[in-house]
C-alpha positions in Angstrom: 76.7 118.5 130.4 80.2 117.3 129.6 83.0 119.2 131.2 86.1 119.4 129.1 89.6 120.2 130.2 92.3 120.6 127.6 96.1 120.2 127.7 98.5 120.8 124.9 98.4 123.0 121.8 95.3 125.3 121.6 93.2 125.5 118.5 91.9 128.8 117.1 88.7 129.8 118.7 86.9 130.0 115.4 87.8 126.5 114.4 86.9 125.1 117.9 83.5 126.8 117.7 82.8 125.6 114.1 83.8 121.9 114.9 81.9 121.9 118.2 78.7 123.1 116.6 78.8 120.2 114.1 79.8 117.4 116.5 77.2 114.8 117.3 76.6 114.7 121.0 75.0 111.2 121.2 75.7 107.8 119.5 72.3 107.9 117.9 73.4 111.2 116.0 76.7 109.7 114.9 76.8 109.0 111.2 78.8 106.1 109.8 81.1 103.6 111.6 78.0 101.6 112.1 79.6 98.4 113.6 81.8 100.6 116.0 78.8 102.6 117.1 76.7 99.4 117.9 79.7 97.9 119.8 80.0 101.1 121.8 76.3 101.1 122.6 76.7 97.6 124.0 79.8 98.4 126.0 78.3 101.6 127.7 75.0 100.0 128.4 76.6 96.9 130.0 78.7 99.4 132.2 75.6 101.2 133.2 73.6 98.2 134.2 76.5 96.9 136.2 77.1 100.3 137.8 80.9 100.4 136.9 83.1 102.4 134.8 83.3 101.4 131.2 86.2 99.4 129.9 89.2 101.3 128.5 88.7 102.1 124.9 91.3 102.3 122.0 90.2 104.0 118.8 92.6 103.7 115.8 92.3 105.0 112.2 93.3 107.9 110.0 92.9 111.5 111.0 89.5 113.2 110.8 87.2 110.1 111.1 85.6 110.9 114.6 87.9 109.5 117.2 87.8 112.7 119.4 84.1 113.0 118.7 83.5 109.5 119.9 85.6 110.2 123.1 83.3 113.2 123.7 80.2 111.0 123.2 81.3 108.4 125.6 81.6 111.1 128.3 78.1 112.5 127.3 76.6 109.0 127.3 78.0 108.2 130.8 77.2 111.6 132.1 80.8 112.1 133.2 83.4 114.8 132.9 85.9 114.6 130.1 89.6 115.4 130.4 91.6 115.8 127.2 95.3 115.6 126.6 97.7 114.2 124.0 100.6 112.0 123.8 103.1 114.6 122.8 102.1 116.8 125.8 103.1 113.9 128.2 106.9 114.2 128.1 107.5 112.8 131.5 106.0 110.3 133.9 105.3 113.2 136.2 103.1 114.9 133.5 100.9 111.8 133.6 101.0 111.4 137.3 99.6 115.1 137.6 96.7 114.3 135.2 95.9 110.9 136.8 96.0 112.0 140.5 93.5 114.9 139.7 90.9 112.6 138.1 87.5 112.4 139.8 85.8 109.0 140.1 84.2 107.9 136.8 85.9 110.7 134.7 86.8 109.9 131.0 90.4 110.6 130.2 91.0 111.1 126.5 94.7 110.9 125.2 95.0 111.7 121.5 98.0 110.4 119.6 98.6 108.1 122.5 101.4 106.3 120.6 103.6 109.4 120.9 103.7 109.4 124.8 107.1 109.1 126.5 108.0 105.5 127.5 108.2 106.1 131.3 104.7 107.5 131.1 103.5 104.4 129.2 104.9 102.2 131.9 103.1 104.3 134.6 99.8 104.1 132.5 100.0 100.2 132.6 99.5 100.1 136.4 96.9 102.9 136.4 94.7 101.2 133.8 94.8 97.8 135.5 94.9 98.7 139.2 93.8 102.3 139.4 97.1 103.0 141.1 100.4 104.8 140.3 103.9 104.6 142.0 105.5 107.9 142.8 109.3 108.0 143.0 110.5 110.1 145.9 114.2 111.2 146.1 117.1 110.1 144.0 119.8 107.6 144.2 120.2 104.9 146.8 117.8 106.9 149.1 115.0 106.9 146.6 111.7 105.3 147.6 108.4 104.4 145.8 105.2 105.6 147.2 101.9 103.9 145.9 99.2 106.3 145.3 95.6 105.2 144.6 93.6 107.0 141.8 89.9 107.3 141.2 88.4 104.6 138.8 88.4 106.2 135.4 87.9 105.2 131.6 90.8 105.8 129.3 90.0 106.5 125.7 93.0 106.4 123.6 93.3 107.6 120.1 96.0 106.7 117.5 96.6 107.0 113.8 99.6 104.5 114.1 98.4 101.6 116.2 101.4 99.6 115.1 103.5 101.9 117.2 101.7 101.0 120.4 103.6 98.7 122.6 101.9 95.3 123.2 101.5 95.7 127.0 99.7 99.0 126.5 97.5 97.7 123.6 96.5 94.6 125.6 95.2 96.7 128.6 92.3 98.2 126.5 89.2 96.3 127.0 87.7 97.5 123.7 89.6 98.2 120.5 88.1 99.7 117.4 89.5 100.7 113.9 87.7 103.5 112.1 87.3 103.1 108.4 87.0 105.8 105.7 83.5 106.9 104.9 81.5 105.9 101.8 80.2 108.7 99.5 76.6 108.0 100.9 77.7 108.4 104.4 79.7 111.5 103.9 76.7 113.0 102.1 74.7 112.4 105.2 77.3 114.0 107.2 77.4 117.2 105.0 73.6 117.3 105.0 73.5 117.1 108.8 76.1 119.8 109.1 74.3 122.1 106.6 71.1 121.7 108.5 72.9 122.7 111.7 74.4 125.7 110.1 71.0 126.8 108.7 72.1 126.1 105.0 69.4 124.9 102.6 71.3 123.6 99.5 70.3 120.9 96.8 71.2 117.4 97.7 73.4 117.3 94.6 75.5 120.1 95.8 76.1 118.4 99.1 76.9 115.2 97.4 79.5 116.9 95.3 81.2 118.2 98.4 81.1 114.7 99.9 82.7 113.2 96.8 85.7 115.5 97.1 86.2 114.9 100.9 88.6 112.0 100.8 86.3 109.8 102.7 86.8 112.0 105.8 84.1 113.9 107.8 86.5 116.6 109.1 87.5 117.5 105.5 83.8 117.3 104.4 82.9 119.9 107.0 85.9 122.1 106.2 85.0 122.0 102.5 81.3 122.8 103.3 82.5 125.9 105.2 84.7 127.0 102.3 81.9 126.6 99.7 79.5 128.5 102.0 81.9 131.4 102.3 82.3 131.4 98.4 78.6 131.4 97.9 78.0 134.2 100.5 80.8 136.5 99.1 80.2 136.0 95.4 76.4 136.0 95.8 76.1 132.7 94.0 73.4 130.2 94.0 74.3 127.2 96.3 74.4 124.6 93.3 76.8 122.1 92.0 78.4 124.8 89.8 79.2 126.9 92.8 80.8 123.8 94.5 83.0 123.3 91.5 84.1 127.0 91.3 84.7 127.2 95.0 86.8 124.0 95.3 88.7 124.8 92.2 89.6 128.1 93.8 91.0 126.1 96.9 92.9 123.5 94.7 90.6 120.5 95.4 89.9 118.6 92.2 87.0 116.4 91.2 88.5 113.4 93.0 89.4 115.2 96.0 93.2 115.5 95.4 94.5 118.8 96.9 97.8 120.7 96.2 100.0 118.3 98.4 98.5 115.2 96.7 99.2 116.5 93.3 102.6 117.7 94.4 103.5 114.1 95.5 102.2 112.5 92.3 103.8 115.1 90.2 107.3 114.7 91.9 107.0 110.9 91.4 106.2 111.2 87.7 108.2 114.1 86.6 111.3 114.1 88.9 111.6 110.4 89.5 110.2 108.9 86.3 107.4 107.1 88.2 109.6 105.7 90.9 110.4 103.7 92.8 111.5 106.3 95.3 112.0 106.3 99.1 109.7 108.2 101.5 112.6 110.4 102.7 113.5 111.5 99.2 110.0 112.1 98.3 109.3 114.3 101.2 112.4 116.4 100.5 111.1 116.9 96.9 107.7 118.2 98.0 108.9 120.1 101.1 106.7 118.2 103.6 107.4 116.0 106.7 107.6 112.3 106.0 105.1 111.6 108.6 102.5 113.7 106.9 103.0 112.1 103.5 102.8 108.6 105.2 99.8 109.2 107.3 97.7 111.7 105.5 98.6 111.7 101.8 99.7 108.1 101.0 96.5 106.4 102.4 94.3 108.5 100.1 96.4 108.0 97.0 96.7 104.3 97.6 92.9 103.9 97.9 92.4 106.0 94.8 94.9 103.7 93.0 97.4 106.5 92.1 100.2 105.0 94.2 101.8 101.7 95.1 104.0 101.0 98.0 106.7 98.5 97.1 109.7 97.1 98.9 111.9 99.4 96.7 109.8 102.6 97.4 106.8 104.4 96.1 105.6 104.0 92.5 103.1 106.1 90.5 100.4 104.0 88.7 98.9 104.4 85.2 95.9 106.0 86.8 98.0 108.7 88.4 99.7 109.5 84.9 96.2 109.8 83.2 94.7 112.0 85.9 97.6 114.4 85.7 97.7 114.4 82.0 101.0 112.5 81.5 101.6 109.5 79.3 102.3 106.4 81.2 105.4 104.4 80.5 105.2 100.6 79.8 104.5 98.3 82.4 108.1 97.1 82.5 109.2 100.7 83.3 107.1 100.7 86.5 
């Protein structure tokens, strides 16, 4: 049984219970990311046969693709406890020292959003990952001394949505690096079908596929939409069919391509307020009332993949596809 210790902002108990019930516990249960899954099987089996802790693992990719789930699976597969923290929660080297010094041998340490750690903590982590040792500074000024402290061998699993922000020395200390890709429609249908089965829901395959189609290639969103459609069917006493999925997701502002309110607000602002662009990220974020990081890391990747938005040296530009989807007449190519 994996023991989980958490640090940082708490999630609502309902969301934690829901997500926890649907998370796969083993690599054989994990749907999608086939190449990464096979690589992890090899890495963990090699460590088991050599009776050593697995290499440090870096998982990168957009939010909601399974980085946290894979960290939990690594702990479950190795039979070790799991310690969870996040980069923003580690504001000082002392915060990291407290976590590292309390690890037990073989424990899995998961740091989410690892690129957001404080720089002094990053530098402490270099030594810990390489030599399983940290240096503790005692005193201040000319009388300060450094005391080396051995820590238990551990495996670090780092997760990041912005791998380019990781300093090279930290990135190079990971023995295995994997990038998680967005899921295909078929893979997401399997994810939704598995979740529905675990929740005791018997729905037609077409209805589950419709939920998958609107899930932006992301399992977390697929499971969230499944929950919303389940609630809609329950409250309105509807049949669990494609029509119910359409009506439920229309209520929650998710259209047939998976665009939600914020996606459409970004595209609408580009087209109506800025004549299709180009417009800078900061200006666009002010126009829609959202943080630039959210637009850049959550909204833009989906809109670019859908062919609704282009990123140019001069700024963001709406495509003819975006104009057509929102019912606007596209200008001539020269205007873009």
